[in-house]
N, C-alpha and C positions, 0 to 999 in steps of 0.2 A: 881880317874880315873886309870884304869888298864894301865900298860905299854904296848906299841904296840910290837907285835912280827913281825919280818921281814917275807916277803914272798919269796919263792924260785921260780924263773923262770929260766929254764935251769939249769945252775950250779952256779948261783949267787943269793945273797940275797939283797932285797931292802926294803926300808921303805914302808909299805903298804898303801901309800897315792898316789892317782892317779889323775892327771888333766884330766877331761873329754874333749874330742875333740869336738870343736864347729866350724862349718862352716856356712857361707862362710866367710873366712878371719878373723875369730875371735880368734881361737886358732892358734897362729903363732909360728914360730921358736923361737921368742923372749920369749914368755910366756912358751913354752915347755922347752926351755933350762934353764930358770930360775927355773922352778919347779924341773927339774932333778938336777940342781946345789944345790938345797936345800935338796937333798937326796931322792926325790920321783921319780915317773914315770911320765914324761911329755908327752903329746899327742898333736901333731899339726894336724890340719885339712888339708887333701889333697882334700877337696871338693872345686874345683875351687880356689885354693890358689893364693895369690898375687905373682907377680914378681915385680922387682924393677929396676929403672933406675940407672945411675951412681951416682946420688945424694942421693940414698936411698929412693926416692919417689916411691910409688906404681904406676905401669903402668896402665893406664886406660884400661878397658875391652871394646874393640871396635870390632864389627864384620863387615866384609866387604862382606861376601858371600851373594849372591842373593837368595839362597834357604836354607831351614832348614838344609838339609844335609851338605851343604858347611859350614854353621855356626857351625854346630855340630862338624865338623872336626877341625874348628878353636878352638872351646872350648876345645877339647881334647888336642890339641897342647899346649894351654895356661895352662891347668890344669897340664899337665906333667911338664912343665917348672917351674910353681909355686911350685909344690910339691917338686921338686929337690932343689929349692932355700930355701924353708922353712926347709927342712931336714938339709941342710948345716948350716943354721943359728942356729938351735937347737943344733946341735953337737958342734959348736964353742962356744956357750953360756954356755953349760953344763960343759965344761972343764973337761970331763972325769968322771963326777959324775952322779949318778942316772942312768936313763935309758930313751931312746927316743923311743916313739911309734908314729904311724901315724894312723889317723882315716879316714875311707872312708864310704860312704853309698852304700850298695849293689844296691839300686834302682837309684843311680845317673847315668847319661848318660855315657856309655862306661866305667863302673867301672873296668872291667877286663883289658881293654887296658891301662887305666890310671895307674892302679896298676903296671902292667908290665913295663910301660914306666918310672915310678919313680924308682922302685926297680932295674931296669937294671943299673941305675946310682949311687944309694946311698944305696945299700943293706948292706954295711958295717957300715952305720950310723944309719939305722932304725932297731931296735931290735925286734919290734913287730908291728902288725897291728890289730887294733880293727875295727870291721865292723858290722853294724846292718842295720836297715831300710829295712827289707826284710829277706829273708832266704839265707844268704851268704854261700851256700854250696861249692863253688869253692875256697873260700879264703884259706882254709887249704892247698890245693894242690899248689896254687900260692905261699904261704909263704914258704912251704917246699922247693920249687925250689930255693929260695933265702936264705935258712937256717935262716929264721926269724920266730919268734913265731906268731901264730894267736890267737886272743882273740875275739870270736864271742860275739855279744850282743844279748841276748835273754830275754824274759819276762816270761818264764815258762819252767819247766822241759820237757814238751811235745815238745816245739820247739827245745830244744837241742837234745832230743832223735831222732827227725826227721833228724836233721843235722848229727848226729853221724852215723845213719844207712845209710844215703845216701852217705856220703863221708868222714867224719872226722875219721872214724875207720881205714882208709887207711894211715893216717899220724898222729898217736897219739903222737909221740915224739915231735911234734912242737906245740902242744896245750899248750899255755902259761898260759891260764886262761880263765874263762868264766865270762863274765860281765852280772850280773842280773840287768836289768834296770826296775825299778818300773814303770809300764805303767800309773799309776794314778798320779805320783808325778814328774817324770822326765821332763826336759825341752826339747824343740824340738820335733821331731817325736817320737811317743809312739807305743809300740807293743801290743795294745789291740786286742784281737782276736774277731771274730764274736760272740763267746759265752760269752763274758765278757761285763758287763755293765760299761759305763764310769762314772755312778753315784753311783756305788757300789764297792768301793775300797776293795781290799783283803789284808790280812796281808802279808807283805813282808817276815816275818820270816818263816811262814808256806810254802810259795812258794819256798824260798831258801832252806829250810829243805828238801823239795821234790826233788829239783835239786841236792842237795848233795847226797841224798839217791840213785838217779839214777846214779850219777857219780861214787859212790862207787861200784855199781853193774857192772859198765863198767871198773873197775880198775883204776879210776881217782880220788881216794880219797884224794890224796895229791896235786892235781891241784887247785890253788887258785880260789875261787869265789870272784868276785869284786862286791860289793853292790853299785849300782848307782841309783840316784833319791831319793830326800828327805833327803839326808845326809847333815847335817849342823854342829852340835856339836857331837863329838865322845862320850861325856859323856852320850848322849842319846842312845848309841849303845853298852854300856858296856857288856850287856848280850850276844852280838855276839862275843866278843873278848875272846879267849881261850875257846870257846864253843865246846866240843867234838862232839856235834850233827851236827855242821856246818863245822867243820874242818878249814883249812886255809882260812882266810877272809881278804880282802883288801877293802878300801873305796875310791870311786870315787867322786870328787867334780867338778861339772860342772858350777853351778851358782856363787858360791863365788869367783872364780878366775876372773869373769868379772870385779869386782871392785878391781883392783890392779893397781899399777903404770905401770906395763908392759903391761896390757891389752890394745889392740889397739882401743877399742871402744871410742867414743867421751866422753869428760868430761861431756857434757850434758846428755848423756846416763847413765853414772855412777851416776850422781846426781839423775836422774829419778829413778833408781833402789833403791837408798837410801830412797826414799819417798813412796814406794809401801805399800799398805795395804793388809791384808789377803783377799783373794777373787779377787784380781786384776789380777790373772793369769787364763786364760780360756782354758780348755781342749776342743778342737773343731775338726771338721772334714772338714775344708775348704781347706786343703792342696791339691794341684794337684796330690800328690802322691797317694791319697786315704787313707793314714794313718791318725789316730788321731794325733794331735800335741798340745803342750802347749805353749802359748805366752801371753804377757802382753795385757790386754784388753784395747787397745788404740782406737782412732777414726778409724784407718784402720781396725782393727778387728771388731769393732762395726758395721762398714758399711757392712761387709760381713754378720754379723748376721742379720742386717736389710734387706739387699738385699734378703737373703734367705726367710725371713718372707713375703716379697712382692712377693709371689709365688702362682700361681694357676694352677690347672690341666685343660687341655683343650682337645678337640677332633676335628678332621676335619669334623666329621659328628655329627648331633644332636642325642642325646640319651635321655633316660628317665630322666637322672640326669643332663647331660651336654646339656642343651637345650636353653641356652640364647646366642644369637649371639654376636660376637665381630669381628670387621673388622681389619685385620692386614696387615701390609706391604704396599709398594707403590701401589700394585695392589688391595689393600683393599679386600683381600680374607676373606671369612667367616670361622671362627672357633667358637667353642661352649664351654661354661663353665657354672657353676651353676649361678643361679640368684644372690645368695649371693656374690659369687666371682666377678660377674660383677659390683656389687655395690662397692666392695672394690677397683676394678680397677679404677673406676671413681674418688674415693677419692684420690688414689695415683697420678693419672694424674693431678688432680687439684692442687697438690703441687709440680709438676715438674717431677714426675717419670712417664714419658709418653712413654718411649721406651720399648716395650716388647722384650725379648730375649729368644729364645728357649733353653731348656736344654735337655740333653740326656734322661731324665726320663719322657717325655711327659708333661712337665710343662712350664710355662712362668714365668720369673722374670722381674720385672719392675724397670728400672733405668732411670737416666736423659739422655738426648741426648749426653751430654758431656761424661758421664760415658760409654755409649754404644760405642762411638767413640774410647775412650781409651782402652776399653776391646778388641775391634776388632783389634786395632793396636798392642796391646801386643800379641795377638794370632798370628797375621801375622809375628811379629818379633821373634817368637820362635827360640831358638838356640839349642834345644834338650838337655837341662841340666839334664833331667831325662831319665830313660830307657823307661818310658811311662808317658805321662802327660794328666791328665784329663782336664786341662784348655784349652790346645791348640789342643788336640788329636794327638800330636806327639808320635811316637814310634820309637825306634832305630832298629826295624826289617826292613827287606828289603823294605816293602811297605811304611814305613815312617809314618804310621798312626795306631791308635788304632782301627779304624773302627767305632768309636762312634762320635757323635756330640761333638764339643768343648763345655765346660761347663762354662757359664758366672758366675756361683756361686762361682767359684774359682778365682785364680789370678796367675800372673807370679811370681813364687817364686824366680827365679834367679834375676830378675830385682829388686825385693824388698830387698832381702838380700844383693845384691851388693851395693845398694844405702845406706842402713842404716849402713853397715859396713864401709863405706867410708865417713861418716859425713852427710848422708841424714836425712830427716825428721824423728823424733821420733813418730810423730802423723800419718804419712801417709805411714808407712812401717811396715812390720812384725817384731816384737821384741820378739824373743824366750826367754824364761826364765823358770826355774823350779818353782814348786808351793810353795817352801819355800822362794822365793825371797823377800817376804814381811818382812822377818826377818832381812834384812839389817837395817830397820828403828828402830828396837828394840834391836839389838845387840850392847852392849856398846863398842865393838871393833871399831865400825864405828861412834862413837859419834862425833858430830860437823862436820860431813862430812868427817871424816878421811878416806883416801885411802892408804892402806898399800902396801908394795912391796910384791912380791910373797914369798920371803924369810920370811918376817914377818908373812904372812898368814899361811905358812906351820908350822912355829914355834907355832903360836897361836892354830892351829888345834891340835897339839900334846899335848897341855895342857888340851884338852877335850872340848875347847870352840871356 
């Protein structure tokens, strides 16, 4: 195993091991501070981060507003307060070692306002901001205002070129690094473009090589590239270390820190991760963001797969193809579908999936009456956690809507992530994880269900395993 070279961000050198930021309420000030204290770069999530009461218990997230806009404003206020608290905890826990970063999603609701709100109070504690899930073209300008480095998360040289041309070239001195996140292997939301196939993964080396070539052309040859997604053992990445073609490289770990003593996820969740098998992570497109994402294939995700498969195309008028009548709604209005699809609908109805729900794409999905009721209620309860939401049709623009029908094939991501991160069901919530999470079960470091501290994990990683 080659020895690791430190990376330079600003005028300081750091161990090139980075904790990936995971929201909602998963990468906390505690995990971040512990990672920094071990010499690396810790990253807490400012995506609707937790606040605490005087006893150190997380405050329940309760909305009182009657409208989406009112609840959205409440969400912003809670997110800012939570981010400030997590930054302070991270700083105190790190005890002056390592480096503290904050992670946000560009497509989260009111990202700019939340960033400003947090940094206004803790700019001296947060030394860098990582940002992905979209094209975070304003993050450089915002970070420069607070004299903090920005580290955009991209999945291709093409994406970084667009960001540089649009805005980053104006604030080059505050570019602390570029995170390349493998869109086929990373957990959470993935940056697959419309021209890339989810079933045809490409070599991360070649994509990072192209990114470095572009950065050198832009005068950024010494700015670190951070490899994220699919990183487990550094012994498997030796060809990347001290590689003149790639330049300064650091490695980000998102999934492995989930199973640590400091990780706030439930013990049951940690134990579930330790039992996963290869293929248990599904790259899917059910997220209301519209992005692909990777998560554990549990009953929650399987239900979304099955729901989407119980789907037929329909028309309000009979056509040569859609010519079989189906009566829908309380008023029993006629719509038309193919004869074969009408037969499928009868089969679904016979086993309880009797409630048709319209999608924005001219199709119907069939769910149980209870599911339909819950889907509708979740859409009504929307609190605007995203800049725009396919599930509820919320948008943070003045009109408050995307202008499209709400999509019952998706789900309320805020509700699910809040529930699972605070001890909720592992079977009936979204469980984000990277595609190498199955390696917990075969890695001898976790033998007999061993759960290390963050310090032990960082030390283990440095051995190459």
